[in-house]
C-alpha positions in Angstrom: -18.2 -15.5 -24.5 -19.3 -15.0 -20.9 -21.5 -18.1 -21.0 -18.6 -20.2 -22.4 -16.3 -18.9 -19.7 -18.8 -19.9 -17.1 -19.5 -23.3 -18.6 -15.9 -24.4 -19.1 -15.1 -24.9 -15.4 -18.5 -26.5 -14.8 -17.9 -29.0 -17.6 -14.5 -29.9 -16.2 -16.0 -30.3 -12.7 -18.9 -32.5 -14.1 -16.5 -34.6 -16.1 -14.2 -35.1 -13.0 -17.2 -35.8 -10.8 -18.3 -38.6 -13.2 -14.9 -40.2 -13.1 -14.1 -39.0 -16.7 -11.3 -36.5 -15.8 -7.8 -36.9 -14.8 -5.4 -34.7 -12.8 -3.3 -33.9 -15.9 -6.3 -32.7 -17.9 -7.5 -30.5 -15.0 -4.1 -29.0 -14.6 -4.0 -28.1 -18.3 -7.4 -26.5 -18.0 -6.3 -24.5 -15.0 -3.1 -23.4 -16.8 -5.2 -22.2 -19.8 -7.5 -20.2 -17.6 -6.4 -16.6 -17.4 -8.3 -16.2 -14.2 -6.6 -19.2 -12.4 -4.0 -16.8 -11.0 -4.8 -13.4 -9.8 -2.8 -10.9 -11.9 -3.1 -8.4 -9.1 -1.9 -10.5 -6.2 1.3 -8.5 -6.0 -0.4 -5.2 -6.4 0.3 -3.1 -3.2 -2.8 -1.1 -4.0 -5.0 -4.1 -4.1 -7.7 -4.3 -1.6 -6.7 -6.1 1.6 -7.6 -5.9 5.3 -5.7 -3.1 6.9 -4.5 -3.3 10.5 -6.3 -0.1 11.4 -5.6 -0.4 15.1 -1.9 -0.6 14.4 -2.1 2.4 12.0 -4.2 4.6 14.3 -2.2 6.6 16.8 -5.0 7.5 19.2 -3.5 8.6 22.4 -0.2 6.8 21.8 2.9 9.0 21.9 6.1 8.6 19.9 9.3 8.1 21.9 12.1 10.5 20.9 14.7 8.0 22.1 16.7 10.9 23.7 17.2 12.5 20.3 16.4 16.0 19.1 13.9 16.5 16.3 16.7 17.2 13.9 18.6 14.0 14.9 15.4 12.0 14.4 14.7 13.6 11.0 18.3 12.8 9.9 17.8 9.2 10.8 14.5 9.3 9.1 16.2 10.6 5.9 18.4 7.5 5.9 15.4 5.2 6.5 13.6 7.0 3.6 15.8 5.0 1.3 15.8 1.7 3.2 14.1 -1.0 1.1 14.4 -3.5 4.0 11.5 -1.8 5.6 9.1 -3.0 2.9 7.4 -6.3 3.0 9.1 -7.4 -0.3 12.5 -5.7 0.3 12.0 -4.0 -3.1 10.6 -0.6 -2.2 11.4 2.3 0.1 9.7 5.6 0.8 11.9 7.1 -1.9 10.6 4.7 -4.5 7.5 6.8 -4.7 8.6 10.0 -3.1 11.6 10.7 -5.4 13.8 13.8 -5.7 13.7 15.9 -2.6 11.2 13.4 -1.0 8.0 15.2 -1.9 7.2 13.7 -5.3 3.6 12.4 -5.3 2.7 14.7 -2.4 -0.6 16.6 -3.0 -1.0 20.3 -2.1 -2.8 19.2 1.1 0.6 17.9 2.4 1.3 21.5 3.3 -1.6 21.6 5.9 -0.6 21.0 9.5 -1.1 17.5 10.9 -3.5 16.1 11.5 -5.2 16.6 8.2 -7.3 14.7 5.7 -5.6 12.4 3.2 -7.6 10.7 0.5 -5.7 7.3 0.9 -6.4 7.3 4.6 -10.1 8.0 4.1 -10.6 5.6 1.2 -8.5 2.7 2.5 -8.7 3.0 6.3 -11.8 5.1 7.0 -9.7 7.7 8.8 -11.0 11.2 8.4 -7.6 12.8 9.1 -4.2 11.5 10.0 -1.1 12.5 12.0 2.4 12.2 10.4 2.9 8.9 12.3 -0.4 7.5 11.0 0.6 8.5 7.4 3.8 6.7 7.8 1.9 3.6 9.1 -0.5 3.7 6.2 2.4 3.9 3.8 4.0 0.9 5.5 0.8 -1.1 5.3 -0.3 -0.2 1.7 2.4 0.7 -0.8 5.3 -0.8 1.3 3.2 -4.0 1.9 4.7 -4.3 5.4 3.5 -4.6 8.9 3.1 -1.1 10.5 5.9 -0.1 12.8 5.7 -0.4 16.6 4.7 3.0 18.1 7.6 2.8 20.5 10.1 2.2 17.7 12.9 4.7 16.7 12.0 4.0 13.1 8.5 5.3 13.4 9.7 8.4 15.4 12.4 9.0 12.8 10.2 8.6 9.7 7.5 10.8 11.3 10.1 13.5 12.0 11.3 13.2 8.4 7.7 13.6 7.1 7.3 16.7 9.3 10.6 18.1 8.1 9.6 17.6 4.4 6.3 19.2 5.1 8.0 22.3 6.6 10.0 22.7 3.4 7.2 21.8 1.0 6.0 24.3 -1.6 2.3 23.5 -2.3 2.4 25.5 -5.5 4.9 22.9 -6.9 2.8 19.9 -5.8 2.9 17.2 -8.4 0.9 14.8 -6.3 -0.7 11.7 -7.5 -2.0 8.6 -5.9 0.0 5.6 -7.1 -3.1 3.5 -6.7 -5.3 5.7 -8.9 -4.3 3.9 -12.1 -5.6 0.5 -11.3 -3.4 -2.1 -13.2 -6.3 -4.5 -12.9 -9.0 -2.3 -14.4 -9.0 -4.4 -17.6 -8.8 -7.7 -15.6 -11.1 -10.1 -17.4 -11.6 -11.9 -14.1 -12.9 -8.9 -12.4 -16.5 -8.6 -11.3 -18.9 -7.6 -14.1 -20.0 -4.1 -14.0 
């Protein structure tokens, strides 16, 4: 089967190169090829280049925009449900973090920031992250959006919301799971052979 899969595109190419193919036949062959379109192209967990410099806080400080921590957290709670923040307009923080906002949080969420987060290590090479960096990672990966500007009220508010949720979090009730653990493309016949 593998050999035939490899030979079919070669045969089409050879036929076309010899003047024996036509555009219609090539389009039909491409349409019949299950690998012609990437079934994982819309997967927010799919590998992609991450803007690590935009994610990493470094010595940048968040602007409180003249608001108290509680005011920022309240605004962050509103933004938590705002799907317009995502790249597709279809997801919000609350899409994954349902209920009280801590669904999918691991027990390590209770540790003071900065702390290690598996997604940050695996996807961005960051050994530990601040609350703002975690927001930025979520913006870039599951939300499929551009990280927020470090001077924005949105980043300050969402970071304050994360810290507020963390202060209320009961690690013994953690039901965390990584939404990217179950790879929807694991059975992809177009994937690299193992």
